[in-house]
C-alpha positions as CSV (number, residue, x, y, z in Angstrom):
1,X,-135.0,-103.6,4.8
2,X,-134.3,-102.9,1.2
3,X,-134.6,-103.8,-2.3
4,X,-133.1,-104.8,-5.3
5,X,-133.6,-105.4,-9.8
6,X,-132.4,-107.9,-11.1
7,X,-133.9,-107.7,-14.7
8,X,-133.6,-111.9,-16.4
9,X,-133.9,-112.1,-19.5
10,X,-138.0,-113.9,-20.1
11,X,-135.5,-115.9,-23.3
12,X,-133.0,-116.8,-21.4
13,X,-133.2,-120.9,-20.9
14,X,-135.1,-122.6,-17.8
15,X,-132.2,-124.3,-15.8
16,X,-130.4,-120.3,-15.6
17,X,-133.2,-118.0,-15.1
18,X,-134.0,-121.0,-12.1
19,X,-129.7,-120.9,-11.6
20,X,-130.1,-116.8,-11.1
21,X,-133.4,-117.2,-8.7
22,X,-131.7,-119.8,-6.4
23,X,-128.1,-117.9,-6.3
24,X,-129.5,-114.3,-5.6
25,X,-132.2,-115.3,-2.7
26,X,-134.9,-113.4,-5.0
27,X,-138.6,-114.1,-2.6
28,X,-140.6,-111.7,-5.4
29,X,-140.3,-112.5,-8.8
30,X,-141.8,-109.5,-10.6
31,X,-143.6,-110.8,-14.3
32,X,-146.5,-108.6,-16.3
33,X,-148.3,-110.9,-18.6
34,X,-149.7,-114.2,-19.0
35,X,-147.2,-115.1,-21.6
36,X,-144.0,-115.9,-18.5
37,X,-143.0,-119.2,-17.9
38,X,-141.9,-119.3,-14.4
39,X,-139.6,-121.5,-13.1
40,X,-141.3,-124.4,-11.5
41,X,-138.6,-124.7,-9.2
42,X,-138.6,-121.1,-8.4
43,X,-140.8,-121.5,-4.4
44,X,-140.6,-117.5,-4.1
45,X,-143.8,-115.2,-3.8
46,X,-144.8,-113.5,-8.3
47,X,-146.6,-110.8,-8.8
48,X,-148.5,-109.9,-12.7
49,X,-147.4,-106.6,-12.7
50,X,-150.4,-106.6,-15.2
51,X,-153.0,-107.6,-12.7
52,X,-155.0,-105.4,-12.1
53,X,-156.1,-106.6,-9.0
54,X,-152.7,-104.9,-7.8
55,X,-153.3,-101.2,-8.4
56,X,-157.0,-100.8,-6.3
57,X,-156.9,-98.8,-2.5
58,X,-154.0,-97.0,-1.6
59,X,-152.2,-94.9,-3.3
60,X,-150.3,-92.3,-2.0
61,X,-146.3,-92.4,-1.9
62,X,-144.4,-94.2,0.9
63,X,-142.7,-91.8,3.6
64,X,-138.8,-92.2,2.3
65,X,-136.4,-94.3,5.3
66,X,-133.8,-93.8,2.8
67,X,-131.4,-91.0,1.6
68,X,-128.9,-89.4,-1.0
69,X,-126.5,-91.4,2.0
70,X,-127.6,-95.5,2.2
71,X,-127.3,-94.9,-2.3
72,X,-125.7,-98.2,-4.0
73,X,-125.2,-99.9,-6.8
74,X,-124.5,-103.8,-7.0
75,X,-123.9,-106.2,-10.9
76,X,-125.0,-109.7,-9.8
77,X,-122.9,-111.4,-12.4
78,X,-123.0,-115.3,-13.5
79,X,-118.8,-115.5,-13.2
């Protein structure tokens, strides 16, 4: 299990954002605030980090399941 971070500029044209989300297989999109337009074609989950209810409950750090030998560096490009 793991995760990756792929920044998408909200100023990108909707078609470009849709392509990037579909091509990368993104299942979870993190946004902040109400001014972000999520492409209509995006079928994954969206979490708005400005939603205070996301920060309620347990706040302890999770146990580490990876270490220095588990690193990867990946760059997503449109080319």
